[in-house]
Structures are given as C-alpha cells and as structure tokens.
N, C-alpha and C positions, 0 to 999 in steps of 0.2 A: 504493499500500500504506500503510495507516494502522496503526501500532503504538503502543500505549501502554505505558509503563514505570512500574512502582510499586515503592515500597520504604517502609519505616519508619526513622525517624532520631530521636535525642535531641537532636542537636546538629548545626548547620550547618558544624561545624569537622571537623578530622580528614579522613577520607576523602571526606566529602560533596561538597566542590567538584570533586574529581577524577572522582567517580561522576556528578555532575551535568553536567559538562563532556563525559564521554565518550558517555553516553546521549543527552544533548541535541543533540549534534552529529549523532548517527546518525539520530534520530527526531523531533527538533524539541522545544525546550523546552516548548512548550505541550501535549506529549503526556507530560509527567513529572508523576507525582502521589506527594505525600509524606504519610505517615501520621506523626503526632508527638502528644506529649502536649500537651493545651490549654495549660498554662502555657509551652511552648516554641514555640508557633505563631508567634508575632511574630518570632522570631529568623531563621525562613526568608524573610522578606518581601524581603530584598535579592536573591533569586533569582528568576529567571523560571521559573514552572512552570505547569503546567496546573490544579494545584489542591493545597491543603494541607488536611488532613483530620485531625481531632482525635480523639484516644482520651482516655478518662477519666485523671485525674492519679494512676494507680496502676498498677504493673506488674501485668499479667495476660496471659500468652501465650495463653491461649485466646481471650481477647477481641480481641487483636491478629490472630491468624490468622483468627478468624471474620470480623472486619470486612473484611479485606483479601480473603478469599475471596469474600464477597459482592459487593465492588467490582469485582472481576475480572469476575465474571458481568454486572454492569451495563455495564462498559465494552465487553464484547464486542458489545453492541447497536449500537455506534457505531464499532468498531475491528475490523480484520481479525484481530488477535491481540494478546495481552498478554504482556509480559515482567514477571516478578515476581522481584525479586532483592534481597538485602540490601545495604545501603549500603557494604559493603566487598566486594562481589562483581562480578567483570567477566567477562562472557561474550565469548568470542573464538572464531570459527571457526578451522578450520585454515587459516593464511595461503597454504600451497601451492595452495589450491584456491579461496579466496574473498579479495577485498579487504578485506572487513569484514563485521560482522554484519548490516547492512542487506542487502547483496548476498546473503548466505547465506539470510536469511529470504524474500527475494524469490524464490529458487529452491525453497524448501520447500513440500512439499504436504500434510504430516500434520496430525493433530489436536492432538498435544501432544509436546513435545521435551525429553529429558532430557540434561543436560550431563555430561561427564566432569570430576569435581572434584578440585581440588589446593589445598592450602595452600601460599602462598608463604613462604619461610623467609629470616630475616636470618641470614647467617653472621658470625662474629666480626670478620672483615676489612672487612665492608662498613659504611660510615658511616651515620649518622642519615639517614632517608629525607627527600628534598627533595620535597615534595609539588606543587612547581610544575615539576617534571619528570616525564617518564614513568616509572612505577613499574618496569616490567620492564627498563628500562635501567639500573637500580640493584640489581637482586636477580637472582640466578642459580639459587637453588635452590628446589625445591618437593618435595611428596610427595602421593601420591594418598590418599584416604580416603572411604569410601562416604557418609559423612554429607553429603558435597558433590556426590555424585551426584544433583542436585536436578532434578526436572521443573519448569522455570522458564519455559518458552514454551508458550502454548496458544491454540488456536483454539476451544476448548470449555470451558464452566464446569468447574471442578474443585474437589473438596473437599480441603483440605490438613490435615496433621496439625501438631502443634507444631513450630516450627523450620523448616517448610516442607521438611522432608527427604523425605516421603513423601507420596502423595496417593491419590485414587480411581481413578487409572489406573495400569497397570504401567509401568514405566520403558521409555522409548523413545529410545534413543542415536542421535546424529547425529554429524557432524563438528564437534562443539562442545565447548568447554572452559570451565568455570567456575573462575576464578582468585580466591581468597579471600585478601584482603590483612591478615587479622586478626594473623598472625605476621610481617608484613612489616617490622615495626619493633618492637623490644623495648619501647623507652620509650614509644611510642604505645600498645601494648597494655596496659602497667601503668596509663597515664592512663584508657584506655577501660575497664578493669576497675574502677577506683575510680568512675568516672562511673556506670557500670551499677549498682554497689551502692548508690550515692546515690539513683539514680532510682527504683530497685525498693524502697526504704525497708524493708529487713528481709525481703524474700522470700528463703525458705531455699533455694530452687533457685539464685537469682542469687547469693546470697552464697556458694555452694559453687562454682558453675560459674566465677564471676569472682573467685575468692579470691586468685589468684596475684599476688604482688607482683614487682617487677623482678628481684630476686634469683632466685626460683623460675622466672620465665619464662627468664632467662639461662641457668639450669641445664638446663631442658628443650631449649633450642636446642642447647647445648653437647653434651648427650647424643645428640640426634636427628642431629647432623651426624657422628657417629661410625658411623653405619649405612652400608652399601654404597651405592656412587653409580653411577646409570645415565645415560649420556651418548649422544649422537648425535642426528640428527634425528627419530627415531622414540622417543624417550626417554618421550614422554607416552602411548604406546601400552601400557596396562598390560592386556594381553589376559587373562592367566590371573586376575588379581586381579578384573577386572569380570565375568569369566565366573562366578567363584564368587559374586559379588554377585548376579547374575541367577538363578543356580541356587537361591538362598536367599530370594527373593522369594515371600512369601505373602499372600494375602487374608485380612484379618481381618474378619469379617462384622460383629461387634459395634461395630467402629469405622468401617466403610465405607472402609477404606483397604488399600492394599497396604503391606506393611511387609517390612523386611528387616534385615540385621545392620549394625552400625557398626564397620566394620573400618578399621585404618589399615596401608597397606603399610609393611613393615619395610625399605624401600629408599628413598632419596631420588633425585631426578632434577634433571639440568642443563636448565632451561627452554631449547628450541632458540632459536638467534639469530633465527629467522624471526618469533618472536613478540615480540621486544625493543621494537619501537615501537607495539604495539597500544594500550597505555594506560600 
C-alpha cells in the first residue's frame, strides 16, 4: 500500500517536527509533501520529505487549496491513496480496533474518508507543551466541532473548498478521529497567530481570524472549560452532534461542493486513555 501525505506550512517549527515524525513513521518520509511560500522553502531542507512545493510569496487561500487539490489528483496516479491534513492535525483510528493509521487504511476499501474532528484544549493546570513528548500524554481535554469533520483521505480526485472543510463528495465517516492541536498550547497559539498575520501581510481575513493575543486566548480557554464534561471510553462518540451535521449537508451547485454547518459542541470531552500514546 502506497500512501502520500501532504500539508502546507509556513515554518518547520512548532508542530511540524511532531507532524513529520508521526506521518513519516507511518507512511515513509519519502511520501511526505510540503507546500510552503517560496521564501520559506530552504527552511525545510533539514527534513527528509518526498517534495517541497512553492506557493507565491503572498497569502492566498484559494491558490493554496487549488494547488493542493491539483497535486492530490496527480499523486493518485502513483499512490493508492492520499492523506491531506494541516500541519497541526493528527489522524488517529479507534485504538480499540486498529494499531495505527496504516493498519486502518490497509483494511479500508472506500473512495474517500471523513474524520470526526476535535480541538485539543489546554487547561490551566497543564504546563507548557513539550513538543519532544507525545502531545496526548500532556493534554486531557477536547471538544467536537464540525469545521474539523474533514474529508482528508481519498482514493479519487476531489475538489476542496477553502480551509479544506468541505469538498465535492459528501462526508463519509469511519472509525477515524482528527485531533487539531491549534489550541493545545496557549503560548504557541499566540505565537502562531502573530506569525500568520505577518505572513499574510495585511490580508483582512487573516488579520481577523488570527487576531487573538495570549490574553484573549487564555480567556477563551477558561470560558470553554466551564462547560459540561463528558468522560468515559466512548466520550468521543458524539452521535447526536454528528447526526445534525450530516442532516444539514447540502450540495451547492455553483461551488461544486457539499457544504454544511460550522457548529461547535457545547460540551467538552476527556480524551480516552486509549489514545494517550497515539502522537
């Protein structure tokens, strides 16, 4: 089975080394491809990858997703399937059923696969993240949001929309979870926001979306952690929340995409212990 993994990154720092290690170990470093700005290309040369691909030196989300969409189609000529995830996103199958993502995909026979998405959340009593150690051994909490219910594994060419949240096929869930590390460390998130604003050079969407400083991020985390908490081995099974998501998926003909809600569940979950050593 030959699987390629592609992402885009503006820096080889922060979560990239953990991301590279996780997917490189599973599928081989020569099957990893990274899109980055031309001015940042040389920064990634210390990492073994299958390819580094340059984007224009200006933030353009349409250019980014169009370039990666086309590249996925090209890779499918030589690979059995392609995994497309952000640099802070880690795909993990149900550990009660599969040893790792490679084993899961080896047994999977569909055309495209959608993951159940969760933000990882730092609580006040948890220290700064040590990126040299597995992330889920250091973070206990998360929450479901439909923006992260991403179709991120495919055997067929897909057309994605901005942010890779929706695509040209309807969602197709499996025993697969997407853990998003953006909120896993408050200080790292603040640094990332500042970096993104600098890279985008005045793009209005980026200036707004990445506007929060450390104080505002801290306030959000404190507010979020006051919500009800779901525990137990099935805490990640958010049946009603995802049923509502699927019931509201609609095909938008002018976009050529299936689209749906951007909902955030108003409960938090304790990530089950079975996931602790996944990444």
